[in-house]
C-alpha positions in Angstrom: 124.9 92.0 74.4 124.4 88.6 76.0 120.9 87.4 76.5 121.5 87.2 80.2 123.6 89.5 82.4 124.5 90.0 86.0 125.1 93.5 87.2 127.2 93.8 90.4 127.3 96.8 92.7 128.1 97.6 96.3 125.7 98.4 99.1 126.9 99.8 102.4 124.4 97.6 104.2 124.4 94.4 102.1 127.8 94.4 100.6 127.8 92.9 97.1 124.4 92.9 95.5 123.5 91.6 92.1 120.7 92.2 89.6 119.8 89.9 86.8 119.0 91.3 83.4 118.2 90.3 79.8 115.6 88.4 77.9 117.0 85.2 79.4 117.4 86.6 82.9 116.4 83.2 84.6 119.8 81.9 83.5 121.4 84.6 85.6 119.1 83.7 88.5 120.4 80.2 88.3 124.1 81.2 88.3 123.6 83.5 91.3 121.8 80.8 93.3 124.5 78.3 92.6 127.1 80.9 93.7 125.5 81.4 97.1 123.6 84.6 96.4 120.2 84.9 98.2 117.3 86.5 96.3 114.9 88.8 98.1 111.2 89.1 97.2 111.9 91.8 94.6 114.6 90.1 92.6 117.8 91.8 94.1 120.4 89.2 95.0 122.6 89.6 98.1 125.8 87.7 99.0 125.5 86.9 102.7 128.4 88.1 104.9 128.6 84.6 106.3 128.3 82.9 102.9 130.3 80.1 101.5 133.3 82.2 100.5 132.2 82.8 96.9 134.3 85.3 95.1 133.5 87.4 92.0 135.8 85.1 90.0 133.8 82.1 91.1 130.6 83.9 90.0 132.1 84.7 86.6 133.0 81.0 86.1 129.6 79.8 87.1 127.9 82.4 85.0 129.8 81.3 81.9 128.3 77.8 82.3 124.9 79.4 82.2 125.6 81.6 79.2 125.5 84.7 81.4 127.9 87.7 81.4 128.9 89.5 84.6 129.4 93.3 84.7 130.5 95.5 87.6 128.8 98.8 88.0 130.8 102.0 88.4 128.2 103.3 90.8 127.0 102.2 94.2 123.7 100.3 94.6 120.9 102.6 93.4 118.9 101.9 96.6 121.7 103.5 98.7 121.9 106.5 96.3 118.1 107.1 96.6 118.1 106.9 100.4 121.0 109.4 100.7 119.3 111.7 98.2 115.9 111.4 100.0 117.4 112.2 103.3 118.5 115.7 102.1 115.3 116.7 100.2 112.7 119.0 101.8 110.0 116.9 103.5 109.9 113.2 104.4 110.5 110.9 101.4 110.2 107.2 101.0 112.3 105.2 98.6 112.0 101.9 96.8 113.9 100.1 94.1 112.3 98.7 90.9 113.8 95.8 89.0 113.2 95.5 85.2 115.0 92.3 84.5 113.2 91.6 81.2 113.5 94.5 78.7 109.7 94.6 78.2 109.2 95.4 81.9 110.5 98.9 81.6 107.9 99.6 78.9 105.4 99.7 81.8 107.1 102.9 83.0 106.9 104.8 79.7 103.1 105.8 79.7 103.3 107.0 83.2 106.5 109.0 83.3 105.8 112.8 83.2 108.8 114.1 81.4 109.6 116.0 78.2 113.4 115.6 78.4 116.2 113.2 78.6 114.7 110.8 81.1 111.6 110.1 78.9 113.8 109.5 75.9 116.1 107.2 77.8 113.2 105.0 79.0 112.1 104.6 75.4 115.5 104.1 73.7 117.9 102.7 76.3 118.1 99.6 78.5 117.2 100.5 82.1 117.4 97.3 84.2 116.6 99.0 87.5 115.6 102.3 89.0 114.6 103.9 92.3 111.4 105.7 93.2 111.3 108.6 95.7 107.9 109.4 97.1 106.8 112.4 99.2 103.4 111.3 100.6 102.6 114.8 101.8 102.6 116.3 98.3 102.0 113.2 96.3 105.2 113.7 94.4 106.7 110.6 92.9 110.2 110.9 91.4 112.1 108.3 89.3 115.8 108.1 89.6 117.9 106.2 87.0 121.6 105.9 86.2 122.3 108.2 83.2 122.9 105.9 80.2 126.2 106.4 78.5 127.8 108.1 81.6 129.8 106.5 84.4 128.6 108.6 87.3 125.6 110.9 86.6 122.0 110.2 87.3 118.7 111.3 85.7 115.6 112.2 87.7 112.1 113.0 86.6 108.5 112.5 87.8 105.6 110.2 87.4 102.3 111.8 86.3 100.7 113.4 89.3 97.4 111.9 90.5 94.6 111.9 89.6 95.9 112.4 86.0 96.6 109.3 83.9 99.7 108.8 81.8 101.8 111.8 81.2 104.5 111.1 78.7 104.4 113.7 75.9 102.2 116.0 77.9 103.0 119.6 76.8 102.8 120.6 80.5 105.4 118.0 81.6 108.6 119.3 83.2 112.1 118.4 81.9 114.0 115.8 83.9 117.4 116.9 85.0 120.9 115.5 85.3 122.2 114.9 88.8 125.8 114.6 90.0 126.8 111.5 92.0 127.3 113.3 95.3 124.0 113.3 97.3 124.4 116.8 98.7 124.8 118.7 95.4 122.2 116.3 93.8 119.6 117.1 96.5 120.3 120.8 96.1 119.8 120.6 92.4 116.4 118.9 92.9 115.3 121.3 95.6 116.4 124.5 93.8 115.7 123.5 90.2 113.6 120.5 89.6 110.9 120.7 92.4 110.0 124.3 91.7 109.6 123.6 88.0 107.6 120.4 88.8 105.3 122.3 91.1 104.7 125.0 88.5 104.0 122.3 85.9 101.5 120.6 88.2 99.8 123.9 88.9 99.6 124.8 85.2 98.2 121.3 84.3 95.6 121.4 87.0 94.5 124.9 85.9 94.3 123.8 82.3 92.2 120.7 83.4 89.7 123.0 85.3 89.6 125.4 82.3 88.9 122.6 79.8 86.2 121.0 82.0 84.4 124.4 82.5 84.6 125.1 78.7 83.0 121.7 77.9 80.2 122.2 80.4 79.6 125.8 79.2 79.6 124.8 75.6 77.0 122.0 76.2 74.9 124.3 78.3 74.9 127.0 75.6 73.9 124.4 73.0 71.1 123.1 75.2 69.9 126.7 75.9 69.8 127.5 72.2 68.0 124.3 71.4 65.3 124.9 74.0 64.9 128.5 72.9 64.4 127.4 69.3 62.1 124.6 70.0 63.7 122.5 67.2 66.1 119.6 66.9 69.2 120.2 64.8 67.5 118.3 62.0 64.7 120.9 62.0 62.1 118.5 63.5 60.0 119.9 66.4 61.4 119.4 69.9 58.8 117.5 71.9 58.4 117.3 75.7 60.0 113.8 75.8 63.0 114.9 73.7 63.5 118.0 75.8 63.5 115.9 79.0 66.1 113.5 77.5 68.3 116.4 76.3 68.1 118.0 79.8 69.0 114.8 81.6 71.9 114.2 79.2 73.2 117.8 79.8 73.0 117.5 83.6 74.7 114.0 83.6 77.5 115.2 81.4 77.9 118.4 83.5 78.3 116.4 86.7 80.8 114.1 85.0 82.8 117.1 83.8 82.5 118.9 87.2 84.2 116.0 88.9 87.4 117.1 87.2 86.9 120.6 88.7 86.4 119.0 92.1 89.6 117.0 91.7 91.9 119.9 90.8 90.4 123.2 91.9 90.8 122.8 95.8 94.6 122.8 95.7 94.6 125.8 93.3 92.1 127.7 95.4 94.4 127.4 98.5 97.1 129.2 96.6 95.0 132.1 95.3 95.7 135.4 97.1 93.3 137.9 95.5 94.4 140.7 97.9 97.9 140.5 96.4 96.7 140.1 92.8 95.4 142.6 90.3 91.8 141.7 91.1 91.3 142.0 94.9 87.5 142.2 94.3 87.5 138.5 93.4 87.6 137.5 97.1 83.9 137.0 97.5 83.6 135.1 94.2 86.4 132.7 95.3 84.6 132.1 98.6 81.4 131.2 96.8 83.4 128.8 94.6 84.9 127.2 97.6 81.5 126.7 99.2 80.1 125.3 96.0 82.9 122.7 95.9 82.2 121.7 99.5 78.5 121.2 98.7 79.3 119.1 95.6 82.0 117.1 97.5 79.4 116.1 100.1 77.3 114.6 97.4 80.2 112.7 95.9 81.1 111.3 99.4 77.5 110.2 99.9 77.5 108.4 96.5 80.9 106.8 97.3 79.4 105.4 100.6 76.6 103.9 98.6 73.9 106.3 99.7 71.2 106.2 97.0 70.2 109.5 95.4 67.7 109.8 92.7 68.7 111.7 89.6 66.5 114.6 90.7 68.0 114.7 94.1 71.6 114.7 92.7 70.8 117.4 90.2 69.0 119.5 92.7 72.0 119.4 95.0 74.8 119.7 92.4 73.6 122.0 89.7 73.7 125.1 91.9 77.4 124.4 92.5 78.0 123.9 88.8 76.2 127.2 88.0 78.3 129.0 90.5 81.5 127.8 88.8 80.1 128.7 85.4 79.4 132.2 86.7 82.6 132.8 88.5 85.0 130.4 86.9 86.9 133.0 84.8 87.6 134.9 88.0 89.1 131.8 89.5 91.2 131.0 86.4 92.7 134.5 86.3 93.7 134.2 89.9 95.1 130.7 89.5 97.1 131.7 86.4 98.6 134.7 88.4 99.7 132.4 91.2 103.1 130.7 91.5 103.5 127.8 93.9 105.9 128.6 96.8 109.2 127.0 97.5 108.9 123.7 99.4 110.0 124.0 103.0 113.4 122.7 104.1 113.5 119.5 106.0 113.0 119.7 109.8 115.8 117.3 110.5 117.8 114.4 109.0 115.3 111.6 109.6 116.1 108.4 107.8 113.8 108.0 104.8 111.6 104.9 105.0 112.8 102.3 102.5 109.9 100.4 100.9 110.4 96.8 99.6 112.1 96.9 96.2 110.5 95.4 93.2 109.2 95.8 89.7 106.1 98.0 89.8 103.0 96.4 88.5 101.8 97.8 85.2 99.6 100.8 85.9 97.7 101.0 82.5 
């Protein structure tokens, strides 16, 4: 493949659009500029309707002078495909286009894509010069849409890792991206009926696992501390003095608060889905209410700290440890309720509002 390429496609709003690609993509930029194309802030080149009469043949001739090959896509501009798809998905979705002119740029996507199927493999093994992102602000869902490598018409769609999780490629909880047909109606139905329910279940499972892991770590440290205090000895069989006991206690409480932040990040959304009256354990209702109240108390402390309100360690511990103890006491009840819960189907769109199109561009690396 040439070191610089120009990929042409058609946009219903902009007519012919061009994207530069390859390790020497600046050569393509030069050819496009000399041929009358105008580059937007993101790197997509547009041929103005009132331009200088440039034809594709003229562009090919100019590109050859700059050691650049020209290719015509069999698909329409991916920004149009994303907008048409977003318009038929449940909720209100925003779209944007990302340009990865240099091959290294797409590597920034790999650690953050939350996929265990074809999409994740394609990002690692195939050249992806551009993609579209579809974002549902209400749910925080971010989807990535790419043209399926090796096929003339199909697309692949998958998701970015959901916040506040970090990178998600290779996560055992990650859903499988799916193949989409070129027509936006059937593609949107496939996402709505197949992908989003699987994605929501995967998010639910991952959040539940994160809460379970955090509680296990806190409980393990608490048990170790309790056993040490009861024995009166260090692990090296030396006596446990007052100063050492105070240090161990402070370390336990600091670590417990750090771990409990994970619980605070993920448990509220899970609690909202729990329906103890419809589960096998209806008597869990009071325990879940106590857990919700404990989260509210701890969240108040976190908000105060975020606003710069100074709390001594003693004040913070006095206000947060009761919440942590509540979760240690009733956490298993919560987990069994959460594991028995299945996220509901997303509601259908209220209308056919046009999705908001965000400025296209290569996303900044997020690692």
